[in-house]
Kinemage of the C-alpha trace (Angstrom):
@kinemage 1
@onewidth
@group {chain A} dominant
@subgroup {mainchain}
@vectorlist {calphas} color= white
{ca met a 1} P 5.592 18.903 13.194
{ca thr a 2} L 2.583 16.665 13.577
{ca arg a 3} L 1.750 13.186 14.411
{ca arg a 4} L -2.242 12.141 13.669
{ca arg a 5} L -3.749 8.899 12.833
{ca phe a 6} L -6.561 8.619 10.435
{ca ile a 7} L -9.605 6.324 11.216
{ca ser a 8} L -12.366 6.116 8.707
{ca thr a 9} L -14.819 3.772 6.898
{ca thr a 10} L -13.058 1.573 4.168
{ca ser a 11} L -14.453 1.871 0.581
{ca ser a 12} L -13.584 -1.021 -1.344
{ca val a 13} L -11.779 -0.383 -4.959
{ca leu a 14} L -10.609 -2.980 -7.360
{ca leu a 15} L -7.487 -1.657 -8.804
{ca ala a 16} L -8.638 -2.724 -12.474
{ca gly a 17} L -11.217 0.529 -12.440
{ca phe a 18} L -10.073 3.214 -10.668
{ca ser a 19} L -11.270 5.745 -7.776
{ca gly a 20} L -10.315 7.810 -5.134
{ca cys a 21} L -9.874 11.064 -2.178
{ca leu a 22} L -6.416 11.747 -1.387
{ca ser a 23} L -4.097 14.519 -1.243
{ca gly a 24} L -3.334 18.070 -1.739
{ca ile a 25} L -5.126 21.412 -0.631
{ca arg a 26} L -8.759 22.593 -1.695
{ca thr a 27} L -11.282 24.275 0.974
{ca asp a 28} L -15.398 23.062 0.912
{ca glu a 29} L -18.095 25.660 0.596
{ca asn a 30} L -17.526 26.467 4.595
{ca gly a 31} L -13.681 27.669 3.922
{ca glu a 32} L -12.569 23.690 5.448
{ca thr a 33} L -9.369 22.429 4.209
{ca glu a 34} L -9.873 19.058 2.519
{ca pro a 35} L -8.231 16.841 0.499
{ca pro a 36} L -7.955 16.733 -3.423
{ca thr a 37} L -8.873 13.462 -5.446
{ca tyr a 38} L -6.876 10.882 -6.920
{ca asp a 39} L -7.587 7.922 -9.527
{ca ile a 40} L -6.245 4.918 -8.821
{ca gln a 41} L -5.434 1.996 -11.242
{ca asp a 42} L -3.505 -1.563 -11.446
{ca ser a 43} L -0.563 -1.104 -13.946
{ca leu a 44} L 0.039 -5.053 -14.063
{ca asn a 45} L -2.178 -7.723 -15.085
{ca glu a 46} L -4.363 -9.924 -12.274
{ca phe a 47} L -2.679 -13.700 -11.562
{ca pro a 48} L -4.936 -16.133 -13.392
{ca glu a 49} L -6.762 -18.592 -10.871
{ca thr a 50} L -4.374 -18.305 -8.198
{ca ile a 51} L -4.432 -15.007 -6.443
{ca glu a 52} L -6.106 -11.269 -6.719
{ca tyr a 53} L -5.231 -8.093 -5.670
{ca ser a 54} L -7.154 -5.209 -4.885
{ca ala a 55} L -7.181 -1.809 -3.115
{ca ser a 56} L -9.498 0.514 -0.643
{ca ile a 57} L -8.928 4.220 -0.674
{ca ile a 58} L -9.556 5.668 3.026
{ca gly a 59} L -8.570 9.248 2.567
{ca gly a 60} L -6.393 11.696 3.877
{ca gly a 61} L -3.308 12.969 1.689
{ca leu a 62} L 0.837 13.461 1.056
{ca gly a 63} L 0.592 16.861 1.389
{ca tyr a 64} L -2.967 17.349 3.467
{ca ser a 65} L -1.705 18.444 7.181
{ca gly a 66} L -5.066 17.038 8.629
{ca asn a 67} L -4.121 13.157 7.619
{ca pro a 68} L -1.650 11.027 6.200
{ca leu a 69} L -2.744 9.542 2.767
{ca ala a 70} L -4.048 5.883 4.018
{ca leu a 71} L -4.872 2.945 1.801
{ca thr a 72} L -5.918 -0.805 1.774
{ca ile a 73} L -4.122 -3.783 -0.049
{ca glu a 74} L -6.131 -6.839 0.028
{ca leu a 75} L -5.116 -10.286 -1.234
{ca thr a 76} L -7.519 -13.210 -1.900
{ca asn a 77} L -6.763 -16.668 -2.647
{ca glu a 78} L -8.654 -17.033 -5.864
{ca thr a 79} L -7.966 -21.384 -5.504
{ca asn a 80} L -9.382 -24.194 -3.926
{ca glu a 81} L -6.565 -25.230 -2.223
{ca glu a 82} L -5.059 -23.179 0.683
{ca ile a 83} L -2.026 -21.542 -0.834
{ca ala a 84} L 1.243 -20.398 0.881
{ca phe a 85} L 2.454 -16.601 -0.423
{ca met a 86} L 5.893 -14.798 0.550
{ca glu a 87} L 7.814 -12.622 1.466
{ca gln a 88} L 4.832 -12.151 3.461
{ca arg a 89} L 5.502 -8.446 4.084
{ca lys a 90} L 6.581 -7.558 0.678
{ca ala a 91} L 3.718 -9.290 -0.973
{ca leu a 92} L 1.424 -6.801 0.945
{ca phe a 93} L 3.615 -3.684 0.540
{ca his a 94} L 5.272 -3.198 3.391
{ca gly a 95} L 8.377 -0.913 3.002
{ca val a 96} L 7.800 -0.835 -0.911
{ca arg a 97} L 9.212 2.398 -2.551
{ca asn a 98} L 7.862 3.900 -5.959
{ca glu a 99} L 9.504 4.111 -9.237
{ca thr a 100} L 11.843 7.370 -8.468
{ca asp a 101} L 12.629 5.927 -4.748
{ca asp a 102} L 11.025 9.067 -3.029
{ca leu a 103} L 7.848 7.498 -1.629
{ca val a 104} L 7.503 4.545 0.503
{ca leu a 105} L 4.562 2.893 1.979
{ca ile a 106} L 4.804 1.477 5.653
{ca pro a 107} L 1.745 -0.806 7.318
{ca asp a 108} L -0.533 1.735 9.264
{ca val a 109} L -0.658 -0.051 12.509
{ca asp a 110} L -0.358 1.393 15.904
{ca ser a 111} L 3.446 0.961 16.368
{ca asn a 112} L 4.132 3.373 13.568
{ca asp a 113} L 2.567 5.579 15.479
{ca asp a 114} L 5.636 7.382 15.691
{ca ser a 115} L 6.955 6.023 12.549
{ca tyr a 116} L 5.929 9.663 10.462
{ca glu a 117} L 5.288 13.136 10.940
{ca phe a 118} L 4.121 16.233 8.994
{ca ser a 119} L 6.728 18.612 7.926
{ca gly a 120} L 8.127 20.508 5.268
{ca gly a 121} L 4.716 20.630 3.779
{ca cys a 122} L 3.788 16.796 3.167
{ca trp a 123} L 3.818 13.651 5.607
{ca ala a 124} L 6.901 11.684 5.668
{ca glu a 125} L 8.632 8.658 7.719
{ca thr a 126} L 10.922 9.436 10.977
{ca arg a 127} L 11.868 5.578 10.588
{ca ala a 128} L 12.885 3.774 7.448
{ca gly a 129} L 10.136 1.538 6.523
{ca gly a 130} L 8.346 2.110 9.533
{ca gly a 131} L 10.779 0.469 11.694
{ca val a 132} L 9.400 -3.280 10.125
{ca val a 133} L 11.003 -4.170 7.144
{ca gly a 134} L 14.157 -5.990 6.552
{ca asn a 135} L 15.043 -7.772 9.890
{ca gly a 136} L 16.369 -10.102 7.716
{ca val a 137} L 13.767 -12.895 8.583
{ca gln a 138} L 11.741 -14.605 5.889
{ca gln a 139} L 7.774 -14.115 6.611
{ca val a 140} L 5.188 -16.931 4.608
{ca gly a 141} L 1.758 -16.037 4.604
{ca tyr a 142} L -0.934 -18.987 3.981
{ca leu a 143} L -4.444 -18.666 2.615
{ca asn a 144} L -7.597 -20.753 2.850
{ca pro a 145} L -9.692 -20.852 -0.415
{ca gly a 146} L -11.588 -17.888 -1.044
{ca glu a 147} L -9.591 -16.361 1.965
{ca thr a 148} L -8.698 -12.568 1.723
{ca val a 149} L -5.732 -10.671 4.022
{ca thr a 150} L -5.950 -7.192 4.046
{ca gln a 151} L -3.584 -4.859 4.933
{ca pro a 152} L -3.725 -0.628 5.721
{ca leu a 153} L -0.943 1.171 4.630
{ca leu a 154} L 0.423 4.745 4.596
{ca leu a 155} L 2.087 6.426 1.720
{ca leu a 156} L 4.810 9.086 2.645
{ca ala a 157} L 7.924 10.711 2.046
{ca arg a 158} L 11.152 8.255 2.674
{ca met a 159} L 12.803 9.868 5.534
{ca asp a 160} L 16.162 11.042 3.463
{ca gly a 161} L 14.395 12.451 1.141
{ca ser a 162} L 12.214 15.468 0.568
{ca cys a 163} L 8.430 16.230 -0.435
{ca pro a 164} L 7.870 15.402 -4.078
{ca glu a 165} L 6.249 17.965 -6.741
{ca ser a 166} L 2.219 18.543 -6.330
{ca pro a 167} L 0.543 17.477 -7.965
{ca leu a 168} L 1.591 14.013 -7.676
{ca lys a 169} L 1.644 11.803 -11.332
{ca glu a 170} L 1.569 8.232 -12.140
{ca val a 171} L 3.002 7.471 -9.138
{ca ser a 172} L 3.271 3.368 -9.484
{ca phe a 173} L 4.270 0.877 -6.738
{ca val a 174} L 5.222 -2.800 -7.757
{ca thr a 175} L 6.251 -5.851 -5.576
{ca thr a 176} L 6.745 -9.869 -6.124
{ca val a 177} L 4.992 -12.405 -4.504
{ca glu a 178} L 5.886 -15.599 -4.457
{ca val a 179} L 3.011 -18.508 -4.513
{ca gln a 180} L 2.946 -22.273 -3.675
{ca arg a 181} L -0.703 -23.366 -4.839
{ca asp a 182} L -0.516 -26.316 -2.581
{ca ala a 183} L 0.615 -24.931 0.812
{ca asp a 184} L 1.352 -28.899 1.779
{ca ala a 185} L 3.910 -29.365 -0.950
{ca pro a 186} L 7.419 -30.143 -1.066
{ca asp a 187} L 9.130 -26.946 -0.064
{ca asp a 188} L 11.517 -26.225 -3.284
{ca ala a 189} L 12.084 -24.157 -5.670
{ca asp a 190} L 9.826 -25.687 -8.351
{ca ser a 191} L 6.897 -25.395 -6.246
{ca trp a 192} L 6.877 -21.564 -6.040
{ca glu a 193} L 5.269 -19.502 -8.826
{ca glu a 194} L 6.452 -16.075 -8.949
{ca his a 195} L 4.556 -12.856 -10.052
{ca glu a 196} L 4.931 -9.168 -9.748
{ca trp a 197} L 1.588 -7.128 -9.564
{ca gly a 198} L 1.658 -3.122 -8.682
{ca phe a 199} L -0.572 0.093 -8.887
{ca met a 200} L -0.257 3.730 -9.862
{ca leu a 201} L -1.824 6.962 -8.178
{ca ser a 202} L -2.673 10.142 -10.457
{ca glu a 203} L -3.991 13.544 -8.937
{ca thr a 204} L -7.037 14.984 -10.733
């Protein structure tokens, strides 16, 4: 069983298009194993004049023993005023699972180094949600006009499941975010807008 972190330069890709370099097994001209490619694209509409999501592919792969599949999610305030959003971790895809409930996204942070391992042919979590999801405390995030928050993530098989069949096709992750356009507005239900957003991965 292997644990390893992936460190690389991020290349930003808006999800309205597609790009990728993610999981699987192939070799280069020197016979070295390298990850195959994926398409990544948005599966739901953007939010008009409020917030904008985007994604960046870093590298690695679910079934690639070198490094787990790593990506980033970015959330940008598109308004001219400070906004609040919640639940902060859920909005940034902490612990969000795919539609078949066998894959999960966890934050790629130092405290999660022991939260995943390569075993049985894929990278899988060893603690549910990386041990940081579901503590019962609602977290609210704040963004100034034009500000972006970036969340590094790892895609893993769930600890109580098995490695998915390869190649992965049309794997979707969707989350819900509530946005308050005026962060200083009274904290009541009418001041929050609820939206859904998601993205899809497919191996090419």
